[in-house]
FIKE-185017 format. One record per residue (C-alpha): residue number from 1; residue in three letters; chain; y, x, z. Coordinates in Angstrom, 1 decimal. Layout:
(NUM, 'ALA', 'A', (Y, X, Z)) ...
This chain:
(1, 'PRO', 'A', (16.6, 59.8, 12.1)) (2, 'ALA', 'A', (15.7, 56.7, 10.2)) (3, 'SER', 'A', (17.7, 53.4, 10.8)) (4, 'SER', 'A', (15.9, 50.8, 13.0)) (5, 'ASN', 'A', (16.8, 48.4, 10.2)) (6, 'ALA', 'A', (14.8, 50.1, 7.6)) (7, 'ARG', 'A', (12.2, 47.9, 6.1)) (8, 'LYS', 'A', (8.6, 48.5, 6.7)) (9, 'PRO', 'A', (6.1, 48.3, 3.8)) (10, 'ARG', 'A', (4.6, 44.7, 3.7)) (11, 'LYS', 'A', (0.9, 44.2, 3.7)) (12, 'PRO', 'A', (-0.2, 42.0, 0.7)) (13, 'ALA', 'A', (-0.1, 38.4, 1.7)) (14, 'ALA', 'A', (-3.6, 36.8, 2.3)) (15, 'ALA', 'A', (-4.6, 34.2, 0.0)) (16, 'ALA', 'A', (-3.3, 30.8, 1.3)) (17, 'LYS', 'A', (-6.0, 28.5, 2.6)) (18, 'PRO', 'A', (-5.9, 25.0, 1.1)) (19, 'ILE', 'A', (-4.5, 22.5, 3.5)) (20, 'ALA', 'A', (-6.3, 19.1, 3.7)) (21, 'ASP', 'A', (-4.3, 16.3, 2.5)) (22, 'MET', 'A', (-3.8, 14.1, 5.6)) (23, 'ALA', 'A', (-1.3, 11.9, 4.1)) (24, 'PRO', 'A', (-2.5, 8.2, 4.7)) (25, 'LEU', 'A', (-2.4, 7.2, 0.9)) (26, 'ALA', 'A', (-5.2, 10.1, 0.4)) (27, 'VAL', 'A', (-7.7, 8.7, 2.7)) (28, 'LYS', 'A', (-10.2, 6.6, 0.8)) (29, 'ASP', 'A', (-11.8, 4.4, 3.6)) (30, 'ARG', 'A', (-8.4, 3.5, 5.1)) (31, 'PRO', 'A', (-6.9, -0.1, 4.9)) (32, 'ILE', 'A', (-5.2, -1.0, 1.7)) (33, 'ILE', 'A', (-1.3, -0.8, 2.6)) (34, 'VAL', 'A', (0.4, -3.8, 1.0)) (35, 'GLU', 'A', (3.7, -5.3, 0.7)) (36, 'ILE', 'A', (4.2, -9.0, 0.3)) (37, 'PHE', 'A', (7.0, -10.9, -1.5)) (38, 'ASN', 'A', (7.7, -14.5, -1.5)) (39, 'ALA', 'A', (8.6, -16.0, -4.9)) (40, 'SER', 'A', (7.6, -19.4, -4.2)) (41, 'GLY', 'A', (10.8, -21.0, -2.6)) (42, 'LYS', 'A', (8.7, -22.0, 0.3)) (43, 'ARG', 'A', (10.4, -20.6, 3.4)) (44, 'GLY', 'A', (8.5, -18.3, 5.4)) (45, 'LEU', 'A', (5.3, -18.0, 3.2)) (46, 'ALA', 'A', (5.4, -13.9, 3.3)) (47, 'LEU', 'A', (5.7, -14.0, 6.9)) (48, 'ALA', 'A', (2.8, -16.3, 7.3)) (49, 'LEU', 'A', (0.6, -14.3, 5.0)) (50, 'THR', 'A', (1.6, -11.2, 6.8)) (51, 'GLN', 'A', (0.6, -12.6, 10.0)) (52, 'TYR', 'A', (-2.7, -13.8, 8.4)) (53, 'LEU', 'A', (-3.5, -10.4, 7.0)) (54, 'ARG', 'A', (-2.7, -8.7, 10.4)) (55, 'GLU', 'A', (-5.1, -11.1, 12.2)) (56, 'GLN', 'A', (-7.9, -10.4, 9.7)) (57, 'ASN', 'A', (-7.4, -6.8, 10.0)) (58, 'GLU', 'A', (-7.5, -6.8, 13.7)) (59, 'LYS', 'A', (-10.6, -8.9, 13.8)) (60, 'GLU', 'A', (-12.0, -6.2, 11.1)) (61, 'LEU', 'A', (-12.7, -9.0, 8.4)) (62, 'LEU', 'A', (-10.3, -7.3, 6.0)) (63, 'ARG', 'A', (-9.0, -3.7, 5.9)) (64, 'VAL', 'A', (-5.5, -4.4, 5.2)) (65, 'ASP', 'A', (-2.0, -3.1, 6.6)) (66, 'VAL', 'A', (0.9, -5.0, 5.7)) (67, 'LEU', 'A', (3.8, -2.4, 5.3)) (68, 'GLN', 'A', (6.7, -4.9, 4.7)) (69, 'TYR', 'A', (7.5, -8.4, 3.6)) (70, 'ASP', 'A', (10.4, -9.9, 1.9)) (71, 'ASN', 'A', (11.9, -12.3, -0.7)) (72, 'TYR', 'A', (11.1, -11.5, -4.2)) (73, 'PRO', 'A', (14.4, -11.3, -6.7)) (74, 'SER', 'A', (13.2, -14.5, -8.6)) (75, 'TYR', 'A', (11.0, -17.5, -8.2)) (76, 'GLN', 'A', (7.6, -17.2, -9.9)) (77, 'ASP', 'A', (5.2, -20.3, -10.8)) (78, 'GLU', 'A', (2.2, -18.1, -10.6)) (79, 'SER', 'A', (1.2, -15.5, -7.6)) (80, 'PHE', 'A', (0.0, -12.1, -8.9)) (81, 'ILE', 'A', (-0.9, -8.8, -7.4)) (82, 'VAL', 'A', (0.1, -5.4, -8.7)) (83, 'ASP', 'A', (-2.2, -2.5, -7.7)) (84, 'TYR', 'A', (-0.6, 1.1, -7.6)) (85, 'SER', 'A', (-3.6, 2.9, -5.8)) (86, 'GLY', 'A', (-6.7, 2.4, -8.3)) (87, 'ARG', 'A', (-8.7, 1.0, -5.5)) (88, 'LEU', 'A', (-9.6, -2.0, -7.6)) (89, 'VAL', 'A', (-12.7, -3.0, -5.7)) (90, 'GLN', 'A', (-10.8, -3.4, -2.4)) (91, 'VAL', 'A', (-7.9, -5.1, -4.1)) (92, 'LYS', 'A', (-10.2, -7.6, -5.8)) (93, 'GLN', 'A', (-11.8, -8.3, -2.4)) (94, 'LEU', 'A', (-8.2, -8.9, -1.1)) (95, 'SER', 'A', (-7.2, -10.9, -3.9)) (96, 'ARG', 'A', (-10.3, -13.2, -3.4)) (97, 'ALA', 'A', (-9.9, -13.3, 0.3)) (98, 'ILE', 'A', (-6.2, -14.9, -0.1)) (99, 'GLY', 'A', (-7.0, -17.0, -3.1)) (100, 'ILE', 'A', (-5.0, -15.2, -5.8)) (101, 'ASN', 'A', (-7.2, -15.5, -8.8)) (102, 'SER', 'A', (-5.0, -14.1, -11.5)) (103, 'GLU', 'A', (-5.6, -10.9, -13.2)) (104, 'ILE', 'A', (-4.6, -7.8, -11.3)) (105, 'LYS', 'A', (-2.0, -5.8, -12.7)) (106, 'SER', 'A', (-2.6, -2.0, -12.5)) (107, 'GLU', 'A', (0.7, 0.3, -12.6)) (108, 'THR', 'A', (1.3, 3.8, -11.7)) (109, 'SER', 'A', (4.5, 4.5, -9.9)) (110, 'PRO', 'A', (5.3, 8.0, -8.4)) (111, 'ASN', 'A', (7.8, 6.1, -5.8)) (112, 'ALA', 'A', (5.2, 3.5, -4.7)) (113, 'ILE', 'A', (5.3, 3.3, -1.1)) (114, 'CYS', 'A', (2.3, 1.0, -0.7)) (115, 'ASP', 'A', (-1.1, 0.5, -2.7)) (116, 'THR', 'A', (-0.6, -3.0, -3.8)) (117, 'ARG', 'A', (2.1, -5.6, -4.0)) (118, 'ILE', 'A', (1.4, -9.2, -3.5)) (119, 'VAL', 'A', (3.8, -11.8, -5.1)) (120, 'LEU', 'A', (3.5, -15.3, -3.8)) (121, 'GLY', 'A', (4.2, -17.9, -6.4)) (122, 'LYS', 'A', (4.8, -21.5, -6.1)) (123, 'ASP', 'A', (1.2, -22.0, -6.8)) (124, 'PHE', 'A', (0.2, -20.1, -3.6)) (125, 'GLU', 'A', (-1.7, -21.9, -0.8)) (126, 'MET', 'A', (-2.3, -20.3, 2.5)) (127, 'PRO', 'A', (-6.0, -19.4, 3.0)) (128, 'LEU', 'A', (-7.7, -21.4, 5.6)) 
């Protein structure tokens, strides 16, 4: 008699169905995910902007989600924005809304955990 451990012939595998990418970074109409760094030397500035942007998002005035905020490793005279997402229209709207008028730097980073990095320099003034 044949052993019960004998392998049965396999059926050919069905073609794998493509899986929709449900990662949040892939959804086009989702909020922009940002990280905010304080490079101004003004205590509490990144937290203040984080709270402001979260309020704007709750009121549905800006579609932005602040992932994290922290101090930048060095002081900067001018504020700047680095975009990793390629969503320049939304990033420009965000930069205008918070009053950062410098050129938006576009970079690619396979390790980026957010769409956009906002670095607050000494020139930054909180939006009213």
